[in-house]
N, C-alpha and C positions, 0 to 999 in steps of 0.2 A: 423435513421428514422427522418423525418422532421415532427414536430408538426404543425398542421394547426390551425390558429386562426379562430374565428367565422366569421370575415369579409372576409377572403380568401375563406372559404367554401361558404359563401353567394355569393361572386363574381363568383365562379365557377358555382353555381346553376344558376345565372343570365345568364352567358355566355352559359351554356348548353341549357337553355330555349330559349334564343334568336336564337341560332343555330337551334334548333328544329323548331321554327317558320319559320325561313328563309328557311329551307329545305322543309317544307310543302308548303310554298308559291312558292318556285322555282319549285318544282315538279308540282304544280297545273298549273303554267303558261308556264313551259318549258318542261315538261315531255311528255309522249305519249298523243296524242289527244290535244296537246297544242293549235293548231289553232281553234279547235272546242270550247275549253274552253275560249279562248280569245274572241271569238265572243259572247259567251253567258254570259260572266262575267258581273255582275251587281254591282252597288255601295254597296248594302247591303251585298253581298258576301265578298267583300274586307273588309268591316267594320267588319263583323262577324269574319273573320280570324284574323284581328287585335285585336279584343277583346279576342280571344282564346290565341294569343301570349302574350297579356298583363297579362292574368291570369296565363299562364305558367311561366312567369317571376316572378310572386308573389309566386308561389308554392315553398315550401321548397325542396321537393324531387319529381322528376317526374318519375313515374312508369306508366306502361300501364294502370292500372285501374284509376290512377289519371288523366292521359291524356284523357281517354274516359269520365270520370266524368266532366272534364272541358268543353269538347266539348258539352256534353249533357246539361250542365247548360247554356252555351251560346245559344245553339239552343232553349232551353225553353224560354229564354229572348226574342229571336227574334220572336218566335211563338206568344208570348203574345203581343209583340209590333206590330204585323201585318206588319213586314218589308217585308215579302214575303210570298208566299204560304207555307203551311206546307210541301207539297211534295218537294218543292225546298230546304227548310231548312233541311229536313231529308236527302235528297240526298247529300247535301254539307257536313253535319255532317258525314255521312257514308264514303264519300270520304276522309275526313280528318282523320278518324279513320284508314283507310287502310294504312296510311303512317307511322304507329308507328315504323315499323322495320327500315325504312330509317332514321327517326328522332332519334331513339335511337342509331343507328350506328354513326350518326353525332355527337351526344352529347357525346358518349363514346370516340370518337376520340378527340374531343375538351378537354374533361377531361384529357385524357392521355397526350395531348400536354401541358396542364397547369401544370400537375404533373411533367412532365419531366423538364419543364423550371424552376419550383420551386426548384427541386433538384439541377439543375445546379447552380442557384443563391445561394442556401444554401451551396453548395460545395465551390464555390468561396469565400463566406463570412466566411468559416471555421466553419459552424454550424454543 
């Protein structure tokens, strides 16, 4: 069994969070209704998603409740800052929350890839 150091676990968490953010962003712009979303995308929405991704990267462990809490906290910041109407912010937050399954699947796959590559390196090194 390969022991993981604190830094490798942290790297894995950052990779997972980044992939989660990318998956959400890709789905938003490339998924179903992409043309409609692209037409209505506003600068604040892109910035809000970037803020969500940034907080995901800082999170130690990403679970569905943590993911939803991060989205809610960013939505509250945007509501207070009057970056957009409450209705628009709420709709974007709900849309981002719907993508948890896609994001968690991508993160699990990335984690498994990292674990596999770590085992290969450890095996070659004779650890």
